[in-house]
N, C-alpha and C positions, 0 to 999 in steps of 0.2 A: 721409109724415106730417109736419104741419106743425109751426112753432115751438115751440109749447106743449109738444105732444106729445113732441121729441125732449129739451125740459128735464127733462119729469117720467120719463122713461126714463131719464136720463143720472144724477137723482136718487135713484133706487128701486136702481140699480144701486151708487152710491156705499154704499148703507145696507146691502145685501145683503153688500159688501165685507168691511163693517164687522163687522157682525154675525158672517160667517164668521172672523174675524179674530179675536175676544172668543170662538165656540166651542172654536178650536184653541188659543188661551193656554191654557182653561182644563181643554182637555184634556191639554194638557201637563204644567200642574200638577198634576191630580188623578192623571195615571200615577207621578209624580215623589214624591208622598207616598204612594200605595198602594207604592210599590217601597221606599222610606226606612222607611215603618212594618212591610212585611212583613219587611226585614232584621231590623230589631229587635226584629223576633217571635220571626225564626227563631234570631239571636245571644242573647236572654233566655236564665235555665237555669231548666230545667221545675223544677217543687216537687220537693223531696226527699221522698220516699213511704216509710214503714217498711212495709215489702210482708212483711216474715216475722219471726217472733218473736226470731231473733237481735237484727237491727238496736233491733226495741221495747224488748231488756232493756238494749242499750251505753246511750241513750238512757236510758231511767229509771236507770242506775247511775250513770253519769258525771254529776256536777255542779260548780259550783264555787262552795264554801261555807267559812266560818271554818270553823280546826280545831279538834275537841275535845283541849284539852292535859289529860294527865292531872296529877291531883294531888300527885303522888307523886313528883316528878322528885329526881333527885339526881345527882350525880356524882363517884363512884369512893365513893360513901357518904355524903356529902357534902352534906347536905340542901340546896335551894334555897329561901330566901327568896317564895313565892307570892304570901305576902301584901303583899309592894310591887308595887302600880301599873304604877311604873316597871322594873320587872325582867320584870313581865308582857308587858310589850309588847315586848322586847327579845327574849323567846322567843317570843310572837307570829310574831313576824319572820321568826325563824329558821327553825320549825314551814312559815311558807305559803311561802317561800323554797325551800325543801330539801322538801318535800310537790306544790309546781307546778311546778319543776325535772325532771319526769320521765322526761327520757330521762338526765339526769345520775342521778337514785335509782336509776334499772335498771341501769344501766352499774356501781357503787357494788356495788349486789348482788350483781352475777356477778361483778365482781373480788372481792369477800368471801369467796365461796365458794371460792375461785381459792388464796388469802393467809392467810386467816384462821391456816388449821390449821397455818400455819409459825409467826406472829405469836404466838399464845395461850399455848402452851406455853415459849417463851422469857420473855413478861412472867410469869408467873406463877410459873417459875423465881427469877425475880428479886424477886418480891414485890412487882410492879405489877400495880395493881386492871386487870383485863378490859378496863374503860372506855377504858381509854387506845391499844387497839387503834382506837379511833375517831379518836382523835386521828392517827394516820397516811392515816386515810382525809382528814380535813378538812385536812392538811399538804401530799399530794401525789393525792389521789384515788386511792389504789393505783398510781402509775404511777411512773417512773423522771424527773420533770421536775428540772428546775434552774430557779430563782428569776430574778430580775433582779438579786438581790445574788450569786448564788453559791451557796446552798443547793442540796442538791443530793439526788436519791433518796426512796423512800419515806417517813425521816424527815426530809428537809431538813434533813442536817446540814454546818454551814459545814467548809469547807477546815481552819481553826485548830481548832477543837473536834474532829473528826474524829483527826485527828492526835493532839492532845492525850490523846484515850481508847485510841490506839491503831492506830487505822486506818491501812494505806498508800494515801496518794494522790498517783500522780504521773502523768506522761502513760503511761505503761505499763499501773500499775492502778490501778485508784480502788473502793475498798472499801466507799467510800459507797452503791454501787450491788447492793452484796451484802446481798441481805435480813436473812440469816442475821445476820452480822456488825455490822450497821448498827442492827437491831433489839436484839444486845445492848449497844449503844453508847447507845443512847437507853435502855435501861433502869439503864445506870449514871448516865448524868446525872440523869435524872429520880430517881431515890433519893436522890444529894445535895444537890438544892434540896428534895425534900421534908422532907432533916433540917435544911435550913435555914428552910423557912418552917412547917412542920410540917403544911400545909394541902396534898392533892393540887391542890385547885382554883389555889390562888396558884401551883404546880408547876406546872400547863399552861399557864398566863399566860406564868411565867416562862419556858418552852418557847417560845411565839410569839414573844415581844420581846424577848426576853434579860431574863436577873436584874437587871442595869444600868438598864435601864430599870423594871424592876419596884421595886426597892430607891427608883431616884431618886421615883417616885411615891407611895410608900410613906410617906419620907421628907419630902415636899410638905406630901402631903395627912393626914399623921398618923392613917393608920389604916389598918388589918394583913389586912381582909376583900377577897376579891374583889369582892363584893356592892356594896360601899362603895366603891369607887374609881374614879375616872374616869380613865378610859383612853382610847387613840388610837382611831379606828373596828374597826377588825381586831382587837385584842386583845378589845378592849369585847366583839366580836359572838364572842368565840374558843368559851369555855366553852359557851354556849348555842347555839353551833353543832355543837358536840360532841356534848353531848345531845339534838339535834333529827335528826341524822345517827344517832345509836345508838336512839331509839325508832324511827325510821322503818326502820331497817333490822329490828328486831328484830322486827316488826309490820307490816309491809309492806300483809297486808290489808285491816288498819283503816284502813289510809291511802288503800286504792283500788288497791295494786299487785297483781297477779294474775301469777305467775309459777312456770313449771312447772320441778320437778328438771332435767330433760335442758336446757331453757334455759343453765343455770348454768355460768359456766367450769369447766375441769376443772384440774387439775392432772397434768402429764403425768409419770410415774415414772421418775426417773431414777437412776444409778448414778456411782459417784465415782473418776474418774482421776486419781491422784497424779502431780505431775511435779515435779522437782526439777532441772531443767535448761533450760537455754533451749529456745524453743519458736522455729525459723524462721519458719514458714506454719503460721498457722492452720487456712487453706483447707484445705493438706495435713494437716493435723493432725485434723479435721473426717472427711475423706472415707476414713480410716482405720477411723472407726465408722459408714461408712455415712450420714452425715450432711454437710449442707454448710456454709460458713462462717454464713450467717445463723442454722440454728439451733441450733448451737453458743452465737453472742454473745446469741441469746436467752434461755439457761439460764444463761448466763456472763457478764451486760453490767460486771462489774467489770473485764473484760478489755477495754482501752481501744483498745490499737491491733492489728493485724495479727496483730502478735509477741510474745513474750515475753523481756525481755533476762534476767534471773534471771541476773546476773554472782556474785549471792551466793549460788547454791544453795539460795534458800529453798523450803520445798514447800508447793507449791499445789493444792488438790483441785478440781478441773475436770469438773462434771457433763454427766454425756452421757445425755441421755432413749435409754428400753428401745425397744426394736425394734419397729417395727410402728404406732407412731405417727406418722410425718411417712416424706413420698416418701424414697424411698433416693437419695441422691447422685447427679450423671449426672459 
């Protein structure tokens, strides 16, 4: 092969190598693009399809919308000034918050079925409007909580107030956790301030903020109506929140809640054992009635220690659940 032929052959070989390299790079890039595209395609969620009538019904029923607020709101029979736009904004806030906090609303409905039958007759006996059972809901969610300030139990009673009204409160026993006794104290407190203010609405506000604060605000602002007072955020929302809770719990289906009777919490029937001596061990005491310590404390949360001192030989009533509702103690 002559010199020109050799040169031409080498040039063609170089061109061929470059072409092959380009095709190789293109092949690798196309493979990567295909792989990434396939992975993305696999990880992307498939569209939700409503394949049956149940799903279609749920989609049709569930919607986020404004709340149709009743035009005849009242608290304990006292009419709300719903012609005031500022009042209506505050009402609207509480209806929206308490309607769309669905998990909390459902829990309140379930607990109310268990505890309202205990609270209602005590309110009625003391002349307290039935609406005040919703005050307990607003205060504690019908649980034995303790606030940062030390308010305790369903009715959020402070230590000094509880003792003033005759509750036993010490390391051994705290009757703020006793539902019946604390409800009686709440009734006496409410009646006292209703006599002072002449208004159940102001009485409710005083329950939340304390009479001293309400008296101070009334003196500074020279008004004596809850709806005319400029209050702190919590107390300013308080009565509206109670009214929203009352309306939602009283008419759950109107606000989109569907709950079956069997889903509601049930009270376990109990009998009372009277004790007027010290109890060395409530674990042993519980086993005598074929329950365990945990169950005994659930029914008697006012017993704060594993024993009862009772040096004064005071008579206490301890609630024991009827047989058949819990596992037997082991």
